[in-house]
LUMLUMDREN-2810 file (N, C-alpha, C; in Angstrom, 1 decimal):
<atoms>
<atom><aa>M</aa><ch>A</ch><at>N</at><xx>15.9</xx><yy>29.1</yy><zz>1.1</zz></atom>
<atom><aa>M</aa><ch>A</ch><at>CA</at><xx>14.7</xx><yy>29.4</yy><zz>1.8</zz></atom>
<atom><aa>M</aa><ch>A</ch><at>C</at><xx>14.8</xx><yy>30.7</yy><zz>2.5</zz></atom>
<atom><aa>A</aa><ch>A</ch><at>N</at><xx>14.0</xx><yy>31.6</yy><zz>2.2</zz></atom>
<atom><aa>A</aa><ch>A</ch><at>CA</at><xx>14.0</xx><yy>33.0</yy><zz>2.8</zz></atom>
<atom><aa>A</aa><ch>A</ch><at>C</at><xx>13.2</xx><yy>33.1</yy><zz>4.0</zz></atom>
<atom><aa>L</aa><ch>A</ch><at>N</at><xx>13.7</xx><yy>33.6</yy><zz>5.0</zz></atom>
<atom><aa>L</aa><ch>A</ch><at>CA</at><xx>13.0</xx><yy>33.8</yy><zz>6.3</zz></atom>
<atom><aa>L</aa><ch>A</ch><at>C</at><xx>12.2</xx><yy>35.1</yy><zz>6.2</zz></atom>
<atom><aa>P</aa><ch>A</ch><at>N</at><xx>11.0</xx><yy>35.1</yy><zz>6.7</zz></atom>
<atom><aa>P</aa><ch>A</ch><at>CA</at><xx>10.3</xx><yy>36.4</yy><zz>6.7</zz></atom>
<atom><aa>P</aa><ch>A</ch><at>C</at><xx>11.0</xx><yy>37.4</yy><zz>7.6</zz></atom>
<atom><aa>K</aa><ch>A</ch><at>N</at><xx>10.9</xx><yy>38.7</yy><zz>7.2</zz></atom>
<atom><aa>K</aa><ch>A</ch><at>CA</at><xx>11.5</xx><yy>39.7</yy><zz>8.0</zz></atom>
<atom><aa>K</aa><ch>A</ch><at>C</at><xx>10.7</xx><yy>39.9</yy><zz>9.3</zz></atom>
<atom><aa>L</aa><ch>A</ch><at>N</at><xx>11.4</xx><yy>40.1</yy><zz>10.4</zz></atom>
<atom><aa>L</aa><ch>A</ch><at>CA</at><xx>10.8</xx><yy>40.4</yy><zz>11.7</zz></atom>
<atom><aa>L</aa><ch>A</ch><at>C</at><xx>10.4</xx><yy>41.8</yy><zz>11.7</zz></atom>
<atom><aa>T</aa><ch>A</ch><at>N</at><xx>9.1</xx><yy>42.0</yy><zz>12.0</zz></atom>
<atom><aa>T</aa><ch>A</ch><at>CA</at><xx>8.6</xx><yy>43.4</yy><zz>12.0</zz></atom>
<atom><aa>T</aa><ch>A</ch><at>C</at><xx>7.7</xx><yy>43.5</yy><zz>13.3</zz></atom>
<atom><aa>A</aa><ch>A</ch><at>N</at><xx>7.2</xx><yy>44.7</yy><zz>13.5</zz></atom>
<atom><aa>A</aa><ch>A</ch><at>CA</at><xx>6.3</xx><yy>44.9</yy><zz>14.6</zz></atom>
<atom><aa>A</aa><ch>A</ch><at>C</at><xx>5.0</xx><yy>44.1</yy><zz>14.4</zz></atom>
<atom><aa>E</aa><ch>A</ch><at>N</at><xx>4.7</xx><yy>43.7</yy><zz>13.2</zz></atom>
<atom><aa>E</aa><ch>A</ch><at>CA</at><xx>3.5</xx><yy>43.0</yy><zz>12.9</zz></atom>
<atom><aa>E</aa><ch>A</ch><at>C</at><xx>3.7</xx><yy>41.5</yy><zz>13.0</zz></atom>
<atom><aa>T</aa><ch>A</ch><at>N</at><xx>4.9</xx><yy>41.0</yy><zz>13.3</zz></atom>
<atom><aa>T</aa><ch>A</ch><at>CA</at><xx>5.1</xx><yy>39.6</yy><zz>13.4</zz></atom>
<atom><aa>T</aa><ch>A</ch><at>C</at><xx>4.3</xx><yy>39.0</yy><zz>14.5</zz></atom>
<atom><aa>T</aa><ch>A</ch><at>N</at><xx>3.5</xx><yy>38.0</yy><zz>14.2</zz></atom>
<atom><aa>T</aa><ch>A</ch><at>CA</at><xx>2.6</xx><yy>37.4</yy><zz>15.2</zz></atom>
<atom><aa>T</aa><ch>A</ch><at>C</at><xx>3.3</xx><yy>36.4</yy><zz>16.0</zz></atom>
<atom><aa>P</aa><ch>A</ch><at>N</at><xx>2.8</xx><yy>36.0</yy><zz>17.2</zz></atom>
<atom><aa>P</aa><ch>A</ch><at>CA</at><xx>3.4</xx><yy>35.0</yy><zz>17.9</zz></atom>
<atom><aa>P</aa><ch>A</ch><at>C</at><xx>3.5</xx><yy>33.6</yy><zz>17.2</zz></atom>
<atom><aa>E</aa><ch>A</ch><at>N</at><xx>2.5</xx><yy>33.4</yy><zz>16.3</zz></atom>
<atom><aa>E</aa><ch>A</ch><at>CA</at><xx>2.5</xx><yy>32.2</yy><zz>15.5</zz></atom>
<atom><aa>E</aa><ch>A</ch><at>C</at><xx>3.7</xx><yy>32.2</yy><zz>14.6</zz></atom>
<atom><aa>Q</aa><ch>A</ch><at>N</at><xx>3.9</xx><yy>33.3</yy><zz>13.9</zz></atom>
<atom><aa>Q</aa><ch>A</ch><at>CA</at><xx>5.0</xx><yy>33.4</yy><zz>13.0</zz></atom>
<atom><aa>Q</aa><ch>A</ch><at>C</at><xx>6.3</xx><yy>33.2</yy><zz>13.7</zz></atom>
<atom><aa>M</aa><ch>A</ch><at>N</at><xx>6.4</xx><yy>33.8</yy><zz>14.9</zz></atom>
<atom><aa>M</aa><ch>A</ch><at>CA</at><xx>7.6</xx><yy>33.7</yy><zz>15.7</zz></atom>
<atom><aa>M</aa><ch>A</ch><at>C</at><xx>7.9</xx><yy>32.2</yy><zz>16.0</zz></atom>
<atom><aa>H</aa><ch>A</ch><at>N</at><xx>6.8</xx><yy>31.5</yy><zz>16.4</zz></atom>
<atom><aa>H</aa><ch>A</ch><at>CA</at><xx>6.9</xx><yy>30.1</yy><zz>16.8</zz></atom>
<atom><aa>H</aa><ch>A</ch><at>C</at><xx>7.4</xx><yy>29.3</yy><zz>15.6</zz></atom>
<atom><aa>D</aa><ch>A</ch><at>N</at><xx>6.8</xx><yy>29.6</yy><zz>14.4</zz></atom>
<atom><aa>D</aa><ch>A</ch><at>CA</at><xx>7.2</xx><yy>28.9</yy><zz>13.2</zz></atom>
<atom><aa>D</aa><ch>A</ch><at>C</at><xx>8.7</xx><yy>29.1</yy><zz>12.9</zz></atom>
<atom><aa>L</aa><ch>A</ch><at>N</at><xx>9.2</xx><yy>30.4</yy><zz>13.1</zz></atom>
<atom><aa>L</aa><ch>A</ch><at>CA</at><xx>10.6</xx><yy>30.7</yy><zz>12.9</zz></atom>
<atom><aa>L</aa><ch>A</ch><at>C</at><xx>11.5</xx><yy>29.9</yy><zz>13.8</zz></atom>
<atom><aa>F</aa><ch>A</ch><at>N</at><xx>11.1</xx><yy>29.8</yy><zz>15.1</zz></atom>
<atom><aa>F</aa><ch>A</ch><at>CA</at><xx>11.9</xx><yy>29.1</yy><zz>16.0</zz></atom>
<atom><aa>F</aa><ch>A</ch><at>C</at><xx>11.9</xx><yy>27.6</yy><zz>15.7</zz></atom>
<atom><aa>E</aa><ch>A</ch><at>N</at><xx>10.8</xx><yy>27.1</yy><zz>15.3</zz></atom>
<atom><aa>E</aa><ch>A</ch><at>CA</at><xx>10.7</xx><yy>25.7</yy><zz>14.9</zz></atom>
<atom><aa>E</aa><ch>A</ch><at>C</at><xx>11.6</xx><yy>25.4</yy><zz>13.7</zz></atom>
<atom><aa>Q</aa><ch>A</ch><at>N</at><xx>11.6</xx><yy>26.3</yy><zz>12.7</zz></atom>
<atom><aa>Q</aa><ch>A</ch><at>CA</at><xx>12.5</xx><yy>26.1</yy><zz>11.5</zz></atom>
<atom><aa>Q</aa><ch>A</ch><at>C</at><xx>13.9</xx><yy>26.2</yy><zz>11.9</zz></atom>
<atom><aa>A</aa><ch>A</ch><at>N</at><xx>14.3</xx><yy>27.1</yy><zz>12.8</zz></atom>
<atom><aa>A</aa><ch>A</ch><at>CA</at><xx>15.6</xx><yy>27.2</yy><zz>13.3</zz></atom>
<atom><aa>A</aa><ch>A</ch><at>C</at><xx>16.1</xx><yy>26.0</yy><zz>14.0</zz></atom>
<atom><aa>R</aa><ch>A</ch><at>N</at><xx>15.2</xx><yy>25.5</yy><zz>14.9</zz></atom>
<atom><aa>R</aa><ch>A</ch><at>CA</at><xx>15.5</xx><yy>24.3</yy><zz>15.6</zz></atom>
<atom><aa>R</aa><ch>A</ch><at>C</at><xx>15.7</xx><yy>23.1</yy><zz>14.7</zz></atom>
<atom><aa>K</aa><ch>A</ch><at>N</at><xx>14.9</xx><yy>22.9</yy><zz>13.7</zz></atom>
<atom><aa>K</aa><ch>A</ch><at>CA</at><xx>15.0</xx><yy>21.8</yy><zz>12.8</zz></atom>
<atom><aa>K</aa><ch>A</ch><at>C</at><xx>16.3</xx><yy>21.9</yy><zz>12.0</zz></atom>
<atom><aa>A</aa><ch>A</ch><at>N</at><xx>16.6</xx><yy>23.1</yy><zz>11.6</zz></atom>
<atom><aa>A</aa><ch>A</ch><at>CA</at><xx>17.9</xx><yy>23.4</yy><zz>10.8</zz></atom>
<atom><aa>A</aa><ch>A</ch><at>C</at><xx>19.1</xx><yy>23.0</yy><zz>11.7</zz></atom>
<atom><aa>S</aa><ch>A</ch><at>N</at><xx>19.0</xx><yy>23.4</yy><zz>13.0</zz></atom>
<atom><aa>S</aa><ch>A</ch><at>CA</at><xx>20.1</xx><yy>23.1</yy><zz>13.9</zz></atom>
<atom><aa>S</aa><ch>A</ch><at>C</at><xx>20.2</xx><yy>21.6</yy><zz>14.1</zz></atom>
<atom><aa>D</aa><ch>A</ch><at>N</at><xx>19.1</xx><yy>20.9</yy><zz>14.3</zz></atom>
<atom><aa>D</aa><ch>A</ch><at>CA</at><xx>19.2</xx><yy>19.5</yy><zz>14.4</zz></atom>
<atom><aa>D</aa><ch>A</ch><at>C</at><xx>19.8</xx><yy>18.8</yy><zz>13.2</zz></atom>
<atom><aa>L</aa><ch>A</ch><at>N</at><xx>19.4</xx><yy>19.3</yy><zz>12.0</zz></atom>
<atom><aa>L</aa><ch>A</ch><at>CA</at><xx>19.9</xx><yy>18.8</yy><zz>10.7</zz></atom>
<atom><aa>L</aa><ch>A</ch><at>C</at><xx>21.4</xx><yy>19.0</yy><zz>10.6</zz></atom>
<atom><aa>L</aa><ch>A</ch><at>N</at><xx>21.9</xx><yy>20.1</yy><zz>11.0</zz></atom>
<atom><aa>L</aa><ch>A</ch><at>CA</at><xx>23.3</xx><yy>20.4</yy><zz>10.9</zz></atom>
<atom><aa>L</aa><ch>A</ch><at>C</at><xx>24.1</xx><yy>19.5</yy><zz>11.9</zz></atom>
<atom><aa>K</aa><ch>A</ch><at>N</at><xx>23.5</xx><yy>19.3</yy><zz>13.1</zz></atom>
<atom><aa>K</aa><ch>A</ch><at>CA</at><xx>24.1</xx><yy>18.4</yy><zz>14.0</zz></atom>
<atom><aa>K</aa><ch>A</ch><at>C</at><xx>24.2</xx><yy>16.9</yy><zz>13.5</zz></atom>
<atom><aa>A</aa><ch>A</ch><at>N</at><xx>23.1</xx><yy>16.5</yy><zz>12.8</zz></atom>
<atom><aa>A</aa><ch>A</ch><at>CA</at><xx>23.0</xx><yy>15.2</yy><zz>12.3</zz></atom>
<atom><aa>A</aa><ch>A</ch><at>C</at><xx>24.1</xx><yy>15.0</yy><zz>11.2</zz></atom>
<atom><aa>L</aa><ch>A</ch><at>N</at><xx>24.3</xx><yy>16.0</yy><zz>10.4</zz></atom>
<atom><aa>L</aa><ch>A</ch><at>CA</at><xx>25.2</xx><yy>15.9</yy><zz>9.3</zz></atom>
<atom><aa>L</aa><ch>A</ch><at>C</at><xx>26.7</xx><yy>16.1</yy><zz>9.7</zz></atom>
<atom><aa>S</aa><ch>A</ch><at>N</at><xx>26.9</xx><yy>16.7</yy><zz>10.8</zz></atom>
<atom><aa>S</aa><ch>A</ch><at>CA</at><xx>28.3</xx><yy>16.9</yy><zz>11.2</zz></atom>
<atom><aa>S</aa><ch>A</ch><at>C</at><xx>29.0</xx><yy>15.6</yy><zz>11.9</zz></atom>
</atoms>
């Protein structure tokens, strides 16, 4: 899964989505470890 590049045009909604994806991935890694 490729994450979109952060640019000056990144919207708050995109930033929120990125943080949500990162949080889910982190939770998943914790669950697997």
